[in-house]
C-alpha positions in Angstrom: 115.0 93.8 2.5 116.3 92.3 5.8 115.1 95.4 7.7 112.0 97.5 7.5 112.8 101.1 6.8 110.9 104.0 8.4 111.4 107.7 8.3 111.4 110.3 11.1 108.8 113.0 10.6 111.6 115.5 11.1 112.2 115.1 7.3 109.1 117.2 6.9 110.2 120.1 9.1 111.7 122.7 6.8 112.7 126.3 6.9 109.6 127.1 5.0 107.2 125.2 7.3 105.9 121.8 8.2 104.1 119.4 5.9 100.6 118.4 7.1 100.5 114.9 8.5 98.3 113.5 5.8 100.9 114.5 3.2 103.7 113.0 5.3 102.0 109.7 5.3 101.0 109.8 1.7 104.6 110.6 0.6 106.1 107.8 2.6 103.6 105.3 1.4 104.1 106.4 -2.2 107.9 105.9 -1.9 107.6 102.5 -0.2 108.6 103.3 3.3 107.4 100.9 6.0 106.6 103.4 8.7 107.0 106.9 10.3 108.2 108.1 13.7 106.0 110.9 14.9 107.4 113.6 17.2 105.5 115.0 20.1 108.6 116.9 21.4 108.2 118.3 24.8 104.5 117.6 25.1 103.3 120.0 22.5 103.1 117.9 19.3 102.6 119.5 15.9 100.8 116.4 14.8 97.3 115.6 16.0 98.1 112.4 17.9 94.4 111.2 17.6 95.2 110.5 13.9 97.8 107.8 14.7 95.3 104.9 15.0 94.2 105.4 11.4 97.7 105.5 9.8 98.0 101.8 9.0 94.5 101.5 7.6 94.6 104.7 5.6 98.2 104.6 4.3 99.5 101.1 4.8 102.5 102.2 6.9 103.2 101.7 10.6 103.7 104.3 13.3 107.2 103.0 14.1 107.5 105.1 17.3 106.4 108.2 19.1 109.3 110.5 20.0 109.2 112.5 23.2 111.6 114.9 24.8 111.8 115.1 28.6 112.7 118.3 30.4 112.7 116.7 33.8 111.1 118.8 36.4 109.3 121.0 33.8 107.2 118.8 31.4 106.9 115.5 33.3 103.1 115.8 33.6 102.6 116.7 29.9 104.6 113.6 28.8 102.9 111.3 31.2 99.5 112.5 29.9 100.6 111.7 26.4 101.8 108.2 27.3 98.6 107.6 29.3 96.3 108.5 26.3 98.1 107.9 23.0 96.7 105.2 20.7 98.0 103.6 17.5 101.7 103.3 18.6 103.6 100.5 20.4 107.0 102.1 21.0 107.8 105.4 22.8 111.3 106.8 22.3 112.4 109.2 25.1 115.2 111.7 24.9 116.2 113.6 28.1 117.3 117.0 27.1 117.4 118.9 30.4 116.9 118.1 34.1 116.1 120.2 37.2 116.8 117.5 39.7 119.7 115.6 38.0 120.0 111.8 37.7 117.7 111.1 40.7 114.9 113.1 39.1 115.3 111.4 35.7 115.2 108.0 37.4 112.1 108.9 39.4 110.3 109.9 36.2 111.2 106.6 34.5 110.2 104.7 37.6 106.8 106.5 37.6 106.1 106.0 34.0 107.0 102.3 33.6 103.8 101.1 35.3 101.9 103.3 32.8 103.9 101.8 29.9 103.2 98.3 31.2 99.5 99.0 31.6 99.2 100.5 28.1 101.0 97.6 26.4 103.8 100.0 25.2 107.6 99.8 25.2 109.9 102.7 26.2 113.2 103.2 24.5 115.7 105.7 25.9 117.2 107.8 23.0 120.8 109.0 23.2 121.0 112.6 21.8 123.9 114.9 21.4 123.8 118.0 23.7 121.2 116.3 25.9 121.5 115.0 29.5 121.4 111.4 28.2 123.9 112.0 25.3 125.7 108.6 24.9 124.8 105.0 24.5 126.7 104.3 27.7 124.4 106.5 29.7 121.2 105.0 28.4 122.5 101.4 28.9 123.3 102.3 32.5 119.7 103.3 33.1 118.4 100.2 31.4 120.7 98.1 33.7 119.5 100.0 36.7 115.8 99.1 36.1 116.1 95.8 34.1 112.5 96.1 33.1 111.4 94.0 30.1 109.6 97.0 28.5 112.4 99.5 29.0 115.1 99.6 26.4 117.2 101.8 24.2 117.4 103.2 20.7 120.7 103.5 18.8 121.0 106.7 16.8 124.0 106.4 14.5 124.1 110.2 13.9 124.3 111.0 17.6 126.8 108.1 18.3 129.0 109.4 15.5 128.7 113.1 16.3 129.4 112.4 20.0 132.5 110.5 18.8 131.9 107.5 21.0 133.6 105.2 18.5 133.9 101.4 19.0 130.8 100.7 17.0 130.7 96.9 17.5 131.4 97.3 21.2 128.7 99.9 21.7 126.1 97.9 19.8 127.1 94.7 21.8 126.5 96.6 25.0 123.1 97.8 23.8 122.1 94.4 22.5 120.0 93.2 25.5 118.1 96.6 25.4 118.0 97.5 21.7 114.5 98.3 20.5 115.1 100.7 17.6 117.8 102.0 15.3 118.0 105.3 13.5 120.7 106.6 11.1 121.7 109.2 8.6 124.7 110.4 6.6 127.0 112.7 8.5 130.4 114.4 8.5 132.0 116.1 11.5 131.9 119.7 10.7 131.3 123.0 12.5 128.7 123.9 9.8 126.6 120.9 11.0 123.9 120.7 13.6 125.0 122.1 16.9 128.3 123.1 15.4 129.3 119.4 15.5 128.2 117.3 12.5 126.1 117.5 9.4 122.9 115.5 8.9 122.6 114.2 5.3 121.0 111.4 3.3 122.6 108.0 4.3 124.7 107.7 1.1 126.6 111.0 1.9 129.1 112.1 4.4 131.7 110.1 6.4 129.5 108.0 8.5 129.6 104.5 6.9 126.1 103.2 6.9 127.1 100.0 5.0 129.4 99.1 7.9 126.7 100.0 10.4 124.0 97.8 8.9 126.6 95.0 8.5 127.3 95.3 12.3 123.6 95.3 13.1 123.2 92.1 11.0 126.0 90.4 12.9 124.5 91.5 16.1 121.2 89.7 15.1 119.2 92.9 15.0 116.2 92.3 12.8 114.1 95.4 13.6 113.3 98.5 11.7 115.9 101.1 10.8 114.8 104.7 10.7 116.2 107.5 8.6 116.8 110.7 10.4 115.9 113.8 8.3 116.6 117.2 9.8 118.3 120.3 8.5 118.5 118.7 5.0 116.9 121.4 3.0 115.6 121.2 -0.5 112.9 118.9 -2.0 111.8 116.6 0.8 110.4 114.0 -1.5 113.7 113.7 -3.4 115.7 113.4 -0.2 113.4 110.7 1.1 113.6 108.8 -2.2 117.3 109.0 -2.2 117.6 107.8 1.4 115.3 104.8 0.8 117.2 103.8 -2.3 120.5 104.0 -0.4 119.2 101.8 2.4 117.9 99.2 -0.1 121.2 99.2 -1.9 123.0 98.5 1.4 120.7 95.6 2.1 121.2 94.2 -1.4 125.0 94.3 -1.2 125.0 92.7 2.3 122.7 89.9 1.2 125.2 89.0 -1.6 128.4 89.6 0.5 127.8 89.4 4.2 131.5 89.7 5.2 132.1 93.0 3.4 131.1 95.4 6.1 133.3 94.1 8.9 135.5 96.9 10.3 138.7 95.8 12.0 139.6 99.2 13.6 137.9 101.7 15.9 
């Protein structure tokens, strides 16, 4: 595999409940995933973050990232406290869902948190998310360019790029290249029955989002980092969906190692 593959813990959030963290890690390890992204949401995590430093030793997988959601002007202190204290993780992914004070308030929060990130030896990746204040790759790149801080970057989430209908995959990735710290994907089809009434989230071998073309584009870009699989709203047997997703990503890598020119899109 050219890329390590991790899973977002959102796979384990189902309509019936949430898998305990020990089970999450054991399942991912058993299947052969390389890591897990742990969500702390708006500052009230379902996972006990004190468990993160033991994940690698106990389960042989990495904590690929800690995912936080900023409601600027409402939960700034809660997120700062997490960043100041969390151990066992090197990358924090930050989505900005709402804002009381608009762009200036968001920029002030990032400016305030960057010295903490630097002191803690972390990296901070801004996470574009549909229906959020920072929704597009263009928006997060503009923030990165504003600060030009070596520890501030961006995540590319193919689901949110696709559902926001940004298009121009190669162009968007090229613009993100100086800042790209993490990649996440899933299968997806534009549909009113999908999340937010916009697009479905599915295993990466289903839907209309072409993950073969995505990984090929990432390879041409020179991205060698981990690729995360987004699980949310899938339903059914979590283990089987994770197994299917990992198999699909391995298959993509195998094909591209044999035929590197196959995934080049000429249009859009």
